[in-house]
N, C-alpha and C positions, 0 to 999 in steps of 0.2 A: 504494500500500500504506500502510495506517495506520502512523504512526510514534509514536503516543502511548504505546505500551506495548511493553515488551521481551517476546519470546517466553519463556514460562515464569513469568510473573508475572500473576496468581497461579498457583501450582503446586498442583493438587489431587491428593492421594495417597489412593488407595482400597485397602482390603484385597482386596475382591472386587467385581466388577461384571459385568453381562451383556456389555457392549461399551463401551469407552471412547468410541467414536464416538457411540453412543446417549446416553451420559451427557452428553457435551459438547453434543450437539444439544438435549437437554432443557434444559440450562443456557441455551443461546441463545434458545430459544423462551420461556423464563421470564424473560428479561431479566437473567440472572445471570452472563453471560459477555461478555467483550469481546475485542478483538484482543490476542492474547498468552496468553490463558488456556490452560493445559495440564492435561490429565487423565491421570494415570498409575495403573495398577492392577497389584497384585502377582499377582492371579488374574483372568483374563477367561474366563468360561464360555460366552459366546455371541459370540465375535469374528467379524467379517465380513471376507471377502476380496473380490476383484474379481468382478464379474458374478454376485453372489448366492451365491458360494461361502462356506463356513465357514472361518474361520481357527482351526485347532486349536493350542492352546498349553498346555503343562504348567504347573500351578500353581506360582507363586513362582520359576520358572526362566527366565522370558523377559521381554522388554520389550514392554509394550503402552501406547502413548502416543497421545493425540489432542490436536491443537493447533487452537485457534480463530483463524482469520485473517480480517481484514476487508479485502477486496481493493479498496480505494477507487479505485485508479488503473487497475484492470483491467476489461475487459468480458468477458462469458461466452465469446466466441470465443478469448480469451487464456488460458483455463483451463490449457492445457498448459504455459505458462510457469511457472505456479505448481507444477504437477506436477513440472516439471524441477528447480526449486529444492529441493523436498522430497526428491526422489530423490538429488540431488547431496549434500545435507547428510547423508542416511542413509548413502550410499556412503562419504563421507569419514570418518564416524564408524567404520564397520567397518574401513576401510583403516588407520585409526590403530593398529589392533591386529593386522591380518593382512598387513602388508607390501605393500599396494597391489594385491592380486589381486582385490579385489571390483569388480564392474562392474554397470552398470545394464542389465538385460535389458528391452528395450522391452515395454510402455511405462514401467513403473516398479517392477519387482521388482529386488531386489539379489541377484546371484549371486556365489558364490565358485567359481571354475572352472565346473563345469556343475551346481552344486547351489544351491538357493534358501536364502539366509540371511535375507532380509527381504522384507516386502511392504508396499505402501502403498495405502490406499484414501482417496480424497478425495470427500466428499459436500458438496453445495452447498445454500445457502438462497437462493432467488430470490424477489423480489417484483416481479411483472411482468417487465420487461426488466432490472431492477436486480439485480445480484449483491451480496447483502448480506453473506453469510458463507460461508467454506469451512471444513469440518472435515477436517483432514488426520490420518488414522489411520495409525500406523506400528507394525508388529510386527516384532521382531527375535528370531531364535533365539539365546539367550544360553548357558544352561547345560544345555539339554535334550540328551540323547545318544541317545535312541531315538525314532523317528518312525513306528513300526509300518510300515504299507504304503508309507510315503513315505521309508523309510530311504535309498534310493538317490537320492532327489531333493532332500532337505533336508539342511541342515548348520547347525551352531551355532558360535558363537565358541569354545566350550569344545572342540568336536571339532577345530577348526582349530588352536588354539593349545595345547591341553592345560591351559589355565588356567581357573579359575572367575572370574566377574565379578559385580559388583553391578548388577542391572538398574536400580535407582533412580538410581545414580550415572551410568550410561550415558544414562538418560533426560534427566537435567539437562544432560549434555554435548551431547546432541542438540538440546536447546532453544537452546543457545548457537550451535551450528552453523547451525541453521535460521534464527535471527535474522540471522546474517551473510549467509547466502545470499539471504534475502528482501530484504535491504537493497540487493542488486544490482539488483532490479527498479526501484529509483529512479534508479540511476546508470549501469548498464552491461548492457543487454539482450544485447548481443553476447557478453559474457563468460558470461552464463547459457547461451546456446546452445553456446558453445565448451566450457564446462565439462561440459555434458551429453554432448556428442559425445566428449570426451576419455575419459569414463568409460563409453562405450557398449559393451555386451557384443557381441563378435564383429564389431565395425566393421571393414570392409575384409576380412572373412573370408567364406568360402562356408559357408552354412548350409542346412539342410533345413527347408522350410515346408510347411504343409498348408492348403489352402483347399477345404472341402467334400471331394470325393473326389480332388482334384488334389494330389499330393505332388510338390514340385519343389525344385531347388537354385538358390540365388541368392546373390549377394554383398551384404552389408549395407552400404549407402552412408551412411545417416544417417536423421534424423527431421525432418519439417517443423515449422514453428512451431505448427501446429495438431495435431500429434501423429501424423501419418501416417508409417508406416515406408516408407523408400525403399530398394528393392533393385534389383539389376541382374542379370539372367539372360538375356543376349542383348538384351533390351529393358528399359528402366527401368519399374518398376511401383511403385505406391504403394498402401498398404493402411491402412484405418482400424483403430483399436483393436478387437479382437474379430473382425476379418475373417479373420485367418490365425492358425494355431497353430504354435508351434515344435515340431519333431520332434528331440528330444535323445536320442541313443542311448547 
C-alpha cells in the first residue's frame, strides 16, 4: 500500500455530484488524483450501490465519500483484504456513536441490528494484470429519518441515537480511521482478518440464506481471504459474493 500520502489529503468537498465514485474515477483517469485523495459530496444524485444497484441518499443529510487508494503491495486476488479494511474502518466509525452494535454484514454492508446503516462499493482501475487504483465509495445514513419503501430495512445514526450529526465532520473522521486500518496491510494481515471477523454480522449464529430457489438455514462461520462466506449447515459450504442472499425477516 502506498505510504506517501495520508488518506484525506487532498480532501475535495463538493456541493453536488452524480456519484463521488464517478468523480474520483474521472480524477484518476485525468491524472488529478493520487493515493489518499478523498471526495466528499453534500448531495449525491446518482450514487451507486453493489451489483449495479442505486444508492438513494437524501440531500445534505448523509455521508457520501470516495477514497482513492493505490494498492502497490496488493495483487487483484487480494482485493478482499482491502474491502475488509474499509468495512472495519466504517464499522468502527459508526460504533463510536452507537455503543458497539454495528456489524459488518458480508461482504461489506454495515448493519445496526438487522437494518442497513452503511454501504461500500469498491471499483478498480486495472492495467493488464497490474492493479493501479481502487476507488472505495462509502455511504452512511446520517440524519435521514425516512427511507420510503426501505423504512424497515434502513437506519440512520440520527434514528439510532436521537442526535443530529455533521456528515462532513464524520467524513474527515472516517478518513483518519481508514488510514489507520490501511496501515495494517503493511504490518499485520492477521489483525485485519481478526478485526473483520470480530465485527462480522451474525458470526456463530444461525441465519437464513437463499440460493436460487433453495432457502436454507446455516451457521455463519467466517469469511475466507478471498471473500467467500463460510457457513455450516450439516456440511460446510462456501459461497462467492452475489451467490447467496440473506433472508432477514
